[in-house]
Structure formats: C-alpha cells, structure tokens
ZAKEFI-416130 format. One record per residue (C-alpha): residue in one letter; x, y negated, z. Coordinates in steps of 0.001 Angstrom, whole numbers, padded with zeros to 6 digits. Layout:
BEGIN
TIVO   aa         X         Y         Z
TIVO    A         X         Y         Z
...
***
This chain:
BEGIN
TIVO   aa         X         Y         Z
TIVO    M    023963   -017799    034282
TIVO    A    023048   -020132    031231
TIVO    T    024263   -019774    027628
TIVO    R    027502   -021334    027314
TIVO    G    029795   -022846    024614
TIVO    V    027573   -022428    021625
TIVO    P    023838   -023965    021462
TIVO    P    021040   -021290    020939
TIVO    E    020000   -022471    017594
TIVO    Q    023847   -021983    016380
TIVO    C    024067   -018503    017167
TIVO    P    024209   -016260    014377
TIVO    G    020996   -015115    012817
TIVO    R    019174   -015422    016155
TIVO    F    015856   -014037    015730
TIVO    H    013432   -011647    017533
TIVO    Q    012350   -008295    015821
TIVO    D    009633   -006058    016801
TIVO    E    010561   -003311    019349
TIVO    A    009760    000080    019954
TIVO    V    007037    000273    022490
TIVO    G    008399    001522    025862
TIVO    I    010979    000510    028400
TIVO    S    013731    002854    028193
TIVO    P    014808    005119    025343
TIVO    R    013679    008734    024797
TIVO    G    015568    011445    023799
TIVO    L    018924    010657    021475
TIVO    P    019526    009493    017855
TIVO    R    020819    011505    015506
TIVO    A    024424    012079    014994
TIVO    L    025920    009236    012794
TIVO    D    028689    009328    010142
TIVO    L    030487    005584    009922
TIVO    G    032020    006538    006541
TIVO    G    035467    005956    007850
TIVO    L    034796    002505    009182
TIVO    L    036482    003223    012781
TIVO    E    039035    005567    011630
TIVO    P    041430    002931    010282
TIVO    L    041407    001682    014056
TIVO    A    041764    005140    015767
TIVO    H    045438    005554    015621
TIVO    R    045732    002503    018047
TIVO    G    044182    004963    020547
TIVO    V    043393    003425    024081
TIVO    S    045261    000187    024304
TIVO    L    044001   -002037    027290
TIVO    G    044311   -005801    026851
TIVO    L    042088   -008886    026084
TIVO    S    044192   -010807    023627
TIVO    R    043397   -009181    020567
TIVO    L    039309   -009400    020945
TIVO    K    039690   -012925    021941
TIVO    Q    041873   -013387    019072
TIVO    A    039108   -011941    016795
TIVO    L    036133   -013573    018199
TIVO    P    036330   -017019    016801
TIVO    A    036352   -015515    013131
TIVO    L    033074   -014034    014214
TIVO    G    031437   -017315    015197
TIVO    H    032007   -016792    019073
TIVO    P    028840   -014550    019479
TIVO    E    029929   -013748    023063
TIVO    Q    028930   -017605    023953
TIVO    C    025361   -017080    023078
TIVO    F    024077   -015114    025987
TIVO    P    025373   -014387    029560
TIVO    A    026045   -011104    030755
TIVO    V    025889   -008836    033866
TIVO    Q    029097   -006578    034069
TIVO    I    029172   -002932    035793
TIVO    A    032323   -001647    036727
TIVO    G    033260    001274    038893
TIVO    T    034303    005153    038189
TIVO    N    030963    007198    038551
TIVO    G    027324    005949    038493
TIVO    K    027971    002732    035903
TIVO    G    025771    004185    033138
TIVO    S    022980    004796    035670
TIVO    I    022994    001274    037127
TIVO    C    022819   -000172    033437
TIVO    T    020202    002023    032740
TIVO    L    018195    001039    035925
TIVO    L    018704   -002652    035142
TIVO    A    017873   -002682    031602
TIVO    A    014584   -000818    032131
TIVO    V    013635   -003262    035093
TIVO    L    014619   -006174    033027
TIVO    T    012959   -005093    030013
TIVO    A    009499   -004281    032072
TIVO    A    009934   -007902    033304
TIVO    G    009816   -009417    029616
TIVO    V    013570   -010030    029187
TIVO    R    015201   -009505    026025
TIVO    V    018182   -007218    027290
TIVO    G    020965   -006014    025285
TIVO    V    022780   -002803    026611
TIVO    Y    026202   -001849    025832
TIVO    T    027599    001467    027374
TIVO    S    030020    004293    026741
TIVO    P    030872    006905    025736
TIVO    H    028062    008255    023652
TIVO    L    026641    011722    023867
TIVO    V    025758    012428    020059
TIVO    S    025526    008840    018235
TIVO    W    027617    005985    017901
TIVO    R    024152    004305    018230
TIVO    E    023822    005042    021669
TIVO    R    026290    002403    022633
TIVO    I    024248   -000708    021737
TIVO    R    020565   -001358    022073
TIVO    V    018242   -004071    022606
TIVO    G    015487   -003060    025044
TIVO    P    014522    000344    024342
TIVO    S    015809    000230    020702
TIVO    W    019140    001467    019604
TIVO    I    021104   -000361    017101
TIVO    P    019836    000570    013627
TIVO    A    022366    002673    011534
TIVO    N    022668    000670    008863
TIVO    R    022907   -002459    010885
TIVO    L    025673   -000674    012707
TIVO    R    027538   -000231    009354
TIVO    Q    026938   -003659    008116
TIVO    L    028436   -005073    011436
TIVO    L    031377   -002931    011251
TIVO    L    032015   -004085    007914
TIVO    Q    031794   -007738    009011
TIVO    V    034021   -007415    011612
TIVO    N    036538   -005264    009492
TIVO    A    038614   -008151    008501
TIVO    A    039052   -009702    011834
TIVO    A    039575   -006260    013445
TIVO    A    042420   -005536    011047
TIVO    E    044185   -009061    011603
TIVO    A    043710   -008739    015351
TIVO    R    044661   -004881    015453
TIVO    L    041698   -003876    017256
TIVO    T    041048   -000635    018667
TIVO    P    038035    001145    017982
TIVO    F    036187    000431    021452
TIVO    E    037160   -003357    020845
TIVO    A    035817   -003480    017440
TIVO    L    032479   -001871    018698
TIVO    T    032392   -004286    021677
TIVO    A    032881   -007151    019100
TIVO    V    029832   -005524    016910
TIVO    A    027725   -005372    020364
TIVO    F    028329   -009050    021043
TIVO    R    027184   -009924    017301
TIVO    H    024292   -007725    017509
TIVO    F    023073   -009215    020848
TIVO    A    023338   -012483    019317
TIVO    E    021729   -012245    016337
TIVO    Q    018747   -010242    018134
TIVO    G    018232   -013147    020585
TIVO    V    019173   -011340    023705
TIVO    E    018778   -013416    026908
TIVO    L    020749   -011434    028906
TIVO    A    023253   -008677    028096
TIVO    I    024493   -005775    030386
TIVO    L    028315   -004689    029923
TIVO    E    029178   -001501    031106
TIVO    V    033175   -001670    031608
TIVO    G    034907    001206    029634
TIVO    L    037980    001981    031292
TIVO    G    039389   -000071    034355
TIVO    G    038419   -003584    034121
TIVO    R    040877   -006295    034283
TIVO    L    042105   -005225    030677
TIVO    D    039025   -003940    029412
TIVO    A    037340   -005533    026248
TIVO    T    033786   -006245    028115
TIVO    T    035957   -008589    030278
TIVO    S    036395   -010932    027168
TIVO    H    032966   -012031    027893
TIVO    P    033107   -015507    029450
TIVO    D    029832   -015689    031400
TIVO    R    029761   -012831    033831
TIVO    Q    028550   -014407    037029
TIVO    L    027143   -011184    038285
TIVO    I    029365   -007901    038825
TIVO    G    028173   -004725    039742
TIVO    F    030674   -002039    041297
TIVO    A    029506    001401    041006
TIVO    S    031362    003974    043335
TIVO    I    035326    004023    042704
TIVO    G    037488    006823    042690
TIVO    M    040233    008591    041044
TIVO    D    039965    009015    037428
TIVO    H    042013    007570    034474
TIVO    C    045080    007665    036622
TIVO    E    047516    007493    033773
TIVO    Y    045985    003893    032856
TIVO    L    044972    002623    036202
TIVO    G    047236    004006    038695
TIVO    S    047719    006915    040816
TIVO    D    046077    006004    044087
TIVO    L    042617    004520    045100
TIVO    E    044386    000929    045842
TIVO    S    045638    000408    042335
TIVO    I    042707    001941    040637
TIVO    A    040356   -000492    042736
TIVO    A    042664   -003506    041875
TIVO    E    042365   -003018    038355
TIVO    K    038644   -002664    038556
TIVO    A    038118   -005575    041143
TIVO    A    040237   -007792    038771
TIVO    V    037019   -008478    036705
TIVO    L    035745   -011040    039077
TIVO    Q    035754   -014549    038274
TIVO    P    035552   -017656    040334
TIVO    G    032226   -018326    041612
TIVO    S    030939   -015126    040653
TIVO    M    028763   -012761    042918
TIVO    A    029524   -009022    043104
TIVO    V    027302   -006237    044521
TIVO    S    029140   -003259    045254
TIVO    A    028019    000534    046313
TIVO    A    029383    001951    049426
TIVO    Q    033100    002672    048925
TIVO    H    036090    004380    050523
TIVO    P    037683    002072    053306
TIVO    A    040731    001595    051145
TIVO    V    038400    000486    048025
TIVO    E    036544   -001841    050422
TIVO    A    039388   -003539    051351
TIVO    V    040821   -004303    047903
TIVO    L    037310   -005643    046893
TIVO    A    037020   -007812    049765
TIVO    G    040954   -009249    049139
TIVO    V    040321   -009974    045440
TIVO    A    036668   -011251    046005
TIVO    S    038488   -013498    048346
TIVO    Q    041298   -014836    046127
TIVO    A    038854   -015140    043340
TIVO    S    036662   -017033    045356
TIVO    A    033800   -014775    044715
TIVO    T    031058   -013223    047056
TIVO    L    030717   -009892    047587
TIVO    R    027589   -008189    048718
TIVO    R    027625   -004572    050104
TIVO    V    024596   -002367    049703
TIVO    E    023882    000601    051754
TIVO    P    022482    003569    050085
TIVO    L    018829    003810    049900
TIVO    A    016952    006308    051982
TIVO    L    015039    009036    050299
TIVO    Q    011730    010318    051473
TIVO    E    009715    012770    049514
TIVO    G    012006    012281    046441
TIVO    R    011351    008566    046201
TIVO    L    013601    005722    047076
TIVO    L    012781    003573    049872
TIVO    W    012871   -000054    049481
TIVO    R    011164   -002799    051394
TIVO    N    008913   -000537    052689
TIVO    R    007824    000716    049326
TIVO    A    008640    004181    047705
TIVO    L    009931    003958    044364
TIVO    H    009915    006707    042056
TIVO    C    013093    007030    040056
TIVO    G    013410    008651    036409
TIVO    L    016840    009286    037071
TIVO    P    017448    012499    039397
TIVO    G    019795    013097    042055
TIVO    Q    020780    012032    045470
TIVO    V    023413    009881    044116
TIVO    Q    020559    007347    042892
TIVO    R    020326    006334    046421
TIVO    H    023665    004513    045669
TIVO    N    023170    003597    042129
TIVO    G    019763    002209    042844
TIVO    A    020922    000138    045731
TIVO    V    023414   -001295    043482
TIVO    A    020841   -002106    040801
TIVO    L    018367   -003471    043058
TIVO    G    021040   -005711    044518
TIVO    L    021837   -007161    041237
TIVO    L    018020   -007685    040467
TIVO    E    017464   -009646    043866
TIVO    A    020583   -011726    042795
TIVO    L    019204   -012183    039053
TIVO    G    015945   -013170    041010
TIVO    E    017768   -015895    043036
TIVO    R    019055   -017150    039899
TIVO    G    015252   -017658    038211
TIVO    W    015041   -014626    036568
TIVO    P    011469   -013123    036249
TIVO    I    011934   -009896    038492
TIVO    S    008754   -008964    039951
TIVO    T    007930   -006049    042159
TIVO    T    005744   -004621    039550
TIVO    A    008555   -004773    037025
TIVO    I    010918   -002799    039375
TIVO    E    008657   -000158    040043
TIVO    L    007960    000132    036144
TIVO    G    011394    000153    035339
TIVO    F    012835    002744    038214
TIVO    A    010006    005044    037120
TIVO    A    010807    004679    033190
TIVO    A    014323    004911    033392
TIVO    R    016096    007773    031573
TIVO    W    019655    008570    031272
TIVO    P    020880    011649    029247
TIVO    G    023525    014331    030239
TIVO    R    023123    013264    034115
TIVO    L    021463    016311    035936
TIVO    Q    019149    016959    032914
TIVO    A    017164    019919    032351
TIVO    G    017584    021813    029009
TIVO    R    017277    025301    027638
TIVO    H    018994    027746    025124
TIVO    Q    016804    030670    023656
TIVO    G    014516    030249    026754
TIVO    L    017260    030179    029366
TIVO    P    017071    027187    031698
TIVO    L    020234    025038    031891
TIVO    L    021403    021967    033689
TIVO    L    023385    019858    031983
TIVO    D    025713    017094    033899
TIVO    G    028832    014999    032341
TIVO    A    030647    015482    035592
TIVO    H    034012    015028    034427
TIVO    N    036226    013939    037738
TIVO    P    036673    015266    041549
TIVO    A    034049    012741    042892
TIVO    A    031518    013565    040198
TIVO    A    031828    017188    040768
TIVO    A    031743    016941    044328
TIVO    A    028488    015086    044040
TIVO    L    027058    017744    041469
TIVO    R    027786    020595    043930
TIVO    A    026141    018751    046688
TIVO    E    023272    018388    044520
TIVO    L    023066    022002    043782
TIVO    D    023748    022844    047383
TIVO    R    020297    021644    048440
TIVO    Q    019051    024864    046575
TIVO    P    021707    027488    047502
TIVO    G    022165    030345    045162
TIVO    P    024799    031559    042867
TIVO    V    025791    029343    039867
TIVO    D    027356    030280    036390
TIVO    W    029569    027437    035316
TIVO    L    029990    026523    031973
TIVO    V    032851    024079    031720
TIVO    G    034912    022139    029315
TIVO    V    037636    019791    031042
TIVO    L    039843    017621    028775
TIVO    A    043695    018036    029469
TIVO    N    043886    014311    031146
TIVO    K    041486    015293    033856
TIVO    D    042262    016965    037172
TIVO    A    040772    020385    036555
TIVO    A    041957    022158    039777
TIVO    A    040241    019310    041799
TIVO    M    036985    019497    040156
TIVO    V    037066    023367    040053
TIVO    S    037984    023402    043713
TIVO    R    034651    021422    044438
TIVO    L    032366    023043    042203
TIVO    L    033167    026942    042899
TIVO    R    031592    028902    045356
TIVO    P    032237    032308    046369
TIVO    Q    029282    033950    044556
TIVO    D    029616    031631    041183
TIVO    R    031423    032285    037973
TIVO    L    033310    030005    035552
TIVO    L    033618    030244    031916
TIVO    L    035940    027657    030554
TIVO    L    034908    026241    026989
TIVO    P    036575    024395    024377
TIVO    V    035560    021049    023520
TIVO    P    035786    020435    020101
TIVO    G    038577    017748    018983
TIVO    H    039895    017392    022438
TIVO    A    043081    018971    024045
TIVO    C    041582    020995    026864
TIVO    W    042530    023027    030052
TIVO    T    043394    026823    029722
TIVO    R    042528    029662    032353
TIVO    Q    046279    030252    033136
TIVO    A    046969    026544    033336
TIVO    L    043888    026115    035775
TIVO    L    044767    029226    037787
TIVO    E    048219    027491    038199
TIVO    A    047124    024273    039069
TIVO    L    044471    025677    041879
TIVO    A    047300    027636    043273
TIVO    G    049603    024773    043152
TIVO    Q    047037    022697    044989
TIVO    G    046424    025306    047748
TIVO    H    043012    026699    046575
TIVO    R    042721    030560    046517
TIVO    V    040266    031286    043847
TIVO    P    040187    035112    042583
TIVO    A    041288    035329    038807
TIVO    G    038112    037185    038423
TIVO    Q    035936    034483    039036
TIVO    I    037417    032395    036045
TIVO    R    037346    033479    032159
TIVO    E    037795    031301    028944
TIVO    I    036490    031483    025531
TIVO    S    039342    030512    022952
TIVO    P    039055    027733    020919
TIVO    D    037608    028052    017541
TIVO    P    037052    025201    015520
TIVO    A    034820    027072    012792
TIVO    A    032533    028464    015435
TIVO    V    031535    025293    017207
TIVO    P    027670    026057    017331
TIVO    A    028240    029592    018421
TIVO    I    030025    028479    021602
TIVO    L    027031    028872    023881
TIVO    P    025712    032071    022434
TIVO    R    029076    033487    023086
TIVO    A    029399    032008    026412
TIVO    L    025932    033539    027406
TIVO    D    026653    037174    026269
TIVO    L    029988    036763    028098
TIVO    L    027808    035880    031250
TIVO    R    025336    038645    030744
TIVO    Q    026847    041470    029188
TIVO    S    030711    041962    029761
TIVO    W    031989    039751    032559
TIVO    G    033436    042567    034426
TIVO    G    034660    044392    031594
TIVO    S    032573    047455    031591
TIVO    G    029860    046356    029133
TIVO    A    027186    046886    031795
TIVO    A    024626    044001    031949
TIVO    V    024830    041322    034499
TIVO    D    021502    040814    036560
TIVO    M    021026    037275    035790
TIVO    T    018028    036793    038257
TIVO    G    018346    033978    040999
TIVO    R    021341    032766    038995
TIVO    R    021568    029187    037529
TIVO    T    023622    028302    034597
TIVO    V    025046    024675    034627
TIVO    V    027220    023151    031739
TIVO    A    029733    020239    032860
TIVO    G    033110    018835    032769
TIVO    S    032940    016675    029843
TIVO    L    030219    014443    028265
TIVO    Y    031784    015376    024969
TIVO    L    030960    019155    025664
TIVO    L    027484    018079    026239
TIVO    G    027256    015918    023227
TIVO    N    028613    018652    020945
TIVO    L    025973    021064    022209
TIVO    M    023180    018661    021798
TIVO    A    024209    017582    018235
TIVO    D    024572    021302    017140
TIVO    G    021015    021915    018436
TIVO    A    022403    024660    020744
TIVO    V    020605    022973    023688
TIVO    E    016991    021930    023990
TIVO    T    016489    018780    026504
TIVO    Q    013347    017005    027535
TIVO    P    013412    013227    026761
***
C-alpha cells in the first residue's frame, strides 16, 4: 500500500501541521454554515456513479494519488470500525486521515486528520477550490466533499486514509480512490433498498464490488447469503477474504490474544466491529505499518464515536442516544437494552424511506411507550402510517402504545421538552402524572434527529 501515481513531493501543499493533543476527538464541533457552497449541487441529490468524480480529480491535481487508503463498507458498524482504526493508527504515530458520513452537527465531522477536524475556514476554502471542477463534472454534494477530503489529506501529508463508504460501494465516490488494497466489511443488512436492491444478495453484491484485484478484505460474521456473495466476488476479483469471529467479552472488556482490551465504544456490537478493526490492523502490520500491542490498547481505550449508545441528559433526565435507523441496528439496540430489563420510553424519528414497521417491531416491548418525533428538514413516518404498516406486517401493537408529535418547523428546540411533557403528564389522556421511576428514555431512529437535538442544545452529552 504505497503512494501511487504522484511522487510525495508533487502532492499539493504537502506539509505537517501541529495537531491537538489526543488520539480520538472529544465532543463535537459547532454547527457550520457553509454559505451556500453545497446548495448549488444539492439538487442532484443521491446519484451514484464514479465517472463524475474521476472526471473532476485531474483538475484538482490528483490528490487521491498521494496516499493509500483503507475502505470500510457494510451496513451497520462502519463508523465504529473507522473510529477504532483511526485511534490505533494515531496512537502508533501514523498520520491518518478519516472520512466518514453522515455528520451529527457539523460538516467538519466528516473530515479529520488524527484527532483534529478540518478547520472551518479550510473547509470553505477547499469547497471554493473544487467549485469549478464540481460544476463542470456535475458533482453531487457527497462527491464534492469526497474531493475536498482527498485534497485536505494530500495537503496535510496523510500517510494513510480511512474511507467510509457513503452508500453501497460499487458506485460510491470513495471507490474512486485508486489504492484500496485493504477493505473492511462491517455487518451487511437491509437498508437503502431503493438504491441497492430489495434482497440481501443484491445489497451484498453492491457492497462487495469495492474489491480490487489483489486486495484483501476482512469481514465481520455475516448472514449465510451475504457470506456466499462476498466469497464469490472475492474469488472473481482474485482478492483475499478473511472472516473474523466476534471477540469474546469478559467483564466488559474485549478479549484479544490473551489480553482484555478496554473499548471506549460501548455495546455488544463492538465484539463484531472490534474484530474487523483488529483484523485490518493485523493486515496493516503484515504490510509494514508500525502496529504495536501498546498502540492497540491505547487506541481502543481512547476511541469515541458520538450518537451511538451515548449517554446524555435533558434538564437532569438521563437519556440514551443511538442512531439506529434500520431493522438490524434496531435489533442490536434492543438486545443491548434487554441486558437490563425494564420499561423503555422511546423518542423515535424515522425517515420516510426507512422500514419503520420492521424497526419498531424490534424495539417495542409490551411495557414500553413510543413517541414519534419529526426530524426537521425530512419527510418522516406518521403514527397512522406506522400503525397500518405494523398491521400489514402482522405485528400486533396496541394503538395506545404509540403517539406522535406533529411537525412544527418553528419549534425545533421545543421538540424534546414537548415529548417529555407528554411522557410525564398526559400520555393516557387523563392529565395525571406518570410515574417515571424505573423507566429509561431512549432517543433513536435517525442520526439526523440526534444531530438536531445536539445542535439545538436540547441534549447535554458526555465526550
């Protein structure tokens, strides 16, 4: 995985800049107004394909040729794997660039070098620089941001980039990077069916297509149908496929090579994500990267990934925040909560293109209550549509178990107080106070919902 195409001294503005002390970023940057820099491209929406970005990159000096990359594909867990990899590599002294999506609060979250997000002014400058090429090639916003990430990484002297696939894989903008000899596959499940296909095999094929001749892939444990697709595509591409089993867990620590790793990312799902990250780190070590046991221990402990099983508070009330937004992620979240049984109050916003009925059927238990919240700027499921879909899928959920808050764009900051007031005072319609003792409140269903609540200051979170 050496730099290809362009000698390092010819990469644009290649230099090293003092970084913030630390291994993994803490907290979140403030929301950023890009002043309409992405709006002219927004009307193109989601349009998968590699040709547009490949057309634009030569005009930008081919920044993608200045560093090798590890690409992470899959459905659930991609961001966690990226975070673990980046933290370990940073602890090992590798100058690593990280490109992930979507963001919670600020566009800056998507692009960072080591623990440092791209500076706001630099993001604006780079968007201006790619503007002409973006207009000529008719780039989508995601493609323009991918070009910005490549340019920033080249300028910052990144030695290795970690690229999270945005959607699918075969036609995702990150796949335009020419040197992706290591691929990580997180858990693959049903999501984005309108773009990737209506069955697991079709979705897996789209994601597996990121494999290059001679590349190596490390895959989490998968559904048998997905396993078969990955194996077939790897064979056709003359690529190597390594399957890793979930790590064992002992007293809250991940067991690896007779060591107990403290992981800064919570949840049983890290048994799977951690296994993929460790498999990729082992492969990097085989290729000469300086991956020590100490760096692995430091990196895993320091890793943070906001919005995933994250503790928060609103006016003193404890909240659990999780961006679960598809059926598999909802099932994983429910399994995590079932480790400590008890009634749950769900504050859920689900975008209209998601399978809300399948999600809710996995989340709800008889003693739970679910309140549908609007997600500002997005079409969302309504209570009536959800009840009909649940019935259509054969799920019997009492109508009184689900309520909703109607959208009100002028009252975004008040969504959470309204929701909690409904839970506490008037759920049953009698106006009598509800005893909240022993009930947990979980906000889930959409990363966009979490981001809005965080940006508005409605939720206090711990780094």
